[in-house]
C-alpha positions as CSV (number, residue, x, y, z in Angstrom):
1,M,-0.2,-0.1,0.0
2,N,1.2,3.2,-1.4
3,T,0.6,5.8,1.5
4,T,2.4,9.2,0.2
5,T,-0.7,9.5,-2.1
6,K,-2.9,12.0,-1.0
7,R,-6.3,11.7,-1.4
8,T,-8.3,14.8,-2.6
9,F,-11.6,15.6,-1.8
10,S,-14.1,17.1,-4.4
11,V,-17.1,19.7,-3.6
12,P,-21.0,18.2,-4.2
13,Q,-22.4,20.2,-6.8
14,R,-26.0,20.9,-6.9
15,D,-27.3,17.7,-9.6
16,E,-25.4,15.8,-7.6
17,V,-26.8,15.4,-4.1
18,S,-29.6,14.0,-2.7
19,V,-33.2,15.9,-2.9
20,T,-33.2,17.4,0.7
21,N,-30.1,18.1,0.1
22,Q,-30.5,20.3,-2.5
23,G,-33.1,22.2,-0.8
24,I,-30.8,23.6,1.8
25,F,-27.9,23.8,-1.3
26,D,-31.9,25.9,-2.4
27,N,-31.7,28.2,0.7
28,L,-28.4,28.7,1.2
29,H,-28.1,30.6,-1.9
30,K,-30.5,33.0,-1.5
31,M,-29.5,33.1,2.4
32,I,-25.8,34.3,2.2
33,G,-25.9,34.3,-2.3
34,F,-24.0,31.7,-2.6
35,V,-23.0,27.5,-0.9
36,P,-20.2,27.7,0.9
37,N,-17.7,24.8,0.1
38,L,-17.4,23.2,3.3
39,Y,-21.1,23.2,3.8
40,A,-21.8,21.4,0.5
41,F,-19.0,19.2,1.8
42,Y,-21.3,17.7,4.6
43,A,-24.0,16.9,1.4
44,H,-22.1,14.3,1.0
45,N,-24.4,12.1,3.5
46,D,-28.4,13.0,3.2
47,I,-28.0,14.4,6.5
48,A,-25.4,15.9,7.9
49,L,-25.4,19.1,6.7
50,S,-29.1,19.3,7.9
51,D,-28.6,18.3,11.4
52,Y,-25.0,20.1,11.3
53,L,-27.3,23.7,10.3
54,A,-29.6,22.3,13.2
55,L,-26.8,22.3,16.1
56,Q,-25.2,25.8,13.9
57,N,-28.5,27.7,13.6
58,R,-29.8,27.0,17.9
59,K,-31.7,29.0,20.2
60,S,-28.2,30.4,22.7
61,T,-28.0,32.6,25.4
62,L,-25.7,34.1,23.8
63,S,-25.8,36.7,21.5
64,G,-23.8,36.4,17.7
65,K,-20.6,38.2,18.7
66,Q,-20.2,36.4,21.6
67,R,-20.8,33.2,19.4
68,E,-18.4,34.7,16.7
69,V,-15.7,34.9,19.8
70,I,-16.2,31.0,20.5
71,N,-16.0,30.6,16.7
72,L,-12.6,32.9,16.0
73,V,-10.5,31.3,18.7
74,T,-11.7,27.7,18.3
75,S,-10.7,27.9,14.9
76,Q,-7.6,30.0,16.0
77,I,-6.2,27.5,18.1
78,N,-7.2,24.2,15.8
79,G,-5.6,25.4,12.7
80,C,-8.7,25.5,9.9
81,R,-8.2,27.7,7.3
82,Y,-11.0,27.7,6.0
83,C,-13.4,28.5,9.4
84,Q,-11.0,31.6,10.1
85,S,-11.8,33.1,7.1
86,A,-15.3,32.6,6.9
87,H,-15.7,33.4,10.7
88,S,-13.9,36.4,10.0
89,V,-17.1,37.6,7.7
90,S,-18.8,37.1,9.9
91,G,-17.2,38.8,13.4
92,K,-16.9,41.6,11.3
93,Y,-21.6,41.2,10.3
94,A,-21.8,40.4,14.3
95,G,-19.5,43.9,15.1
96,L,-16.4,43.0,15.0
97,S,-14.2,45.7,13.2
98,E,-11.1,43.4,11.5
99,E,-7.8,44.8,14.4
100,Q,-10.5,42.9,16.5
101,I,-11.2,40.0,14.9
102,L,-7.3,39.1,14.6
103,E,-7.2,40.1,18.1
104,V,-10.4,37.6,19.3
105,R,-8.0,34.8,16.7
106,G,-5.9,35.6,19.5
107,G,-7.7,34.5,21.8
108,T,-8.0,38.0,23.6
109,A,-10.5,41.1,23.0
110,S,-8.9,43.4,25.1
111,F,-11.5,45.8,24.0
112,D,-14.0,44.3,25.7
113,P,-13.5,43.0,28.9
114,K,-16.5,40.0,28.7
115,L,-16.2,39.0,25.6
116,D,-12.2,38.9,26.8
117,A,-13.3,37.0,29.8
118,L,-14.8,34.6,27.0
119,A,-11.8,34.7,24.4
120,R,-9.5,33.5,26.9
121,F,-12.1,31.4,28.7
122,T,-12.8,29.4,25.7
123,A,-9.7,29.1,25.1
124,E,-8.6,27.3,27.4
125,V,-11.1,25.1,27.4
126,V,-10.6,23.8,23.6
127,T,-6.7,24.4,24.8
128,N,-7.3,22.0,27.2
129,R,-10.2,20.3,26.3
130,G,-12.1,21.2,28.7
131,K,-9.9,21.2,31.4
132,V,-9.8,24.5,32.6
133,S,-8.1,26.1,35.3
134,E,-10.1,27.3,38.1
135,D,-9.4,31.0,37.6
136,A,-9.9,30.3,33.9
137,K,-13.8,29.4,35.6
138,E,-14.0,32.0,38.6
139,L,-13.2,35.3,35.1
140,F,-15.7,33.9,32.5
141,F,-18.7,34.0,35.9
142,Q,-16.7,36.9,37.6
143,A,-17.8,38.7,33.5
144,G,-20.9,38.1,35.0
145,Y,-21.6,34.8,31.6
146,S,-23.6,32.1,33.9
147,V,-24.2,28.1,33.9
148,A,-26.3,28.7,30.9
149,N,-24.0,30.3,29.8
150,L,-20.8,27.6,30.3
151,I,-23.5,25.0,28.2
152,D,-23.0,27.4,25.0
153,V,-20.6,27.8,25.2
154,V,-18.9,24.1,25.1
155,I,-22.7,23.4,22.4
156,V,-20.8,27.2,19.9
157,V,-17.1,25.3,20.4
158,G,-18.1,21.2,19.7
159,D,-19.8,22.7,16.4
160,K,-16.8,24.6,15.4
161,I,-14.7,21.9,16.3
162,I,-16.6,19.6,13.7
163,S,-16.1,21.9,10.9
164,N,-12.5,23.1,12.0
165,Y,-11.2,18.6,11.7
166,L,-13.5,18.7,8.9
167,H,-11.5,20.8,6.5
168,N,-8.4,19.9,8.5
169,L,-9.2,16.6,7.2
170,T,-9.7,17.2,4.2
171,G,-8.7,20.6,2.5
172,I,-11.1,21.3,0.5
173,E,-11.3,25.2,-1.3
174,I,-11.4,28.1,0.9
175,D,-14.6,30.0,-1.1
176,W,-14.2,33.5,1.7
177,P,-11.5,35.7,1.2
178,L,-8.5,34.3,2.6
179,A,-8.3,35.7,5.8
180,D,-4.5,36.6,7.2
181,Q,-2.0,34.7,9.3
182,L,-1.1,35.3,12.5
């Protein structure tokens, strides 16, 4: 067996996916103007795309900006260029400036004490696989977050790890403006 051959992964087109996924592609196209390659890749599996979108779009105790902080920190730590790029765009829509996005990707948010506690907490959650220091937990709660928020942080981290790992495994083409390297 030749283990040096690099496997390449394709991004399915609309006519190559199930009828259910075709409908999701149509909705994505209407909502954001295109079907992102990573979402399209999920459609190789008849139920994964709808399941992933349900997880990603679930109601949360966290704001859109807070979720983007989690997405950016998690994607940076996991080295996912696709998600770094996608969430640099969506971070701007959530109200973060380009400079703030770069700082958040580094695990801090000096421009906002509450977001800073969230970024630092998220970095510890991801780096230490949930084994967060008591200090990080205390800073998180002192910043005004609740136990319900803690649960939502872990759910958003889990959501993002799914996409980070999928892109890191496949290397599919990044179809977002490429985020700056840190």
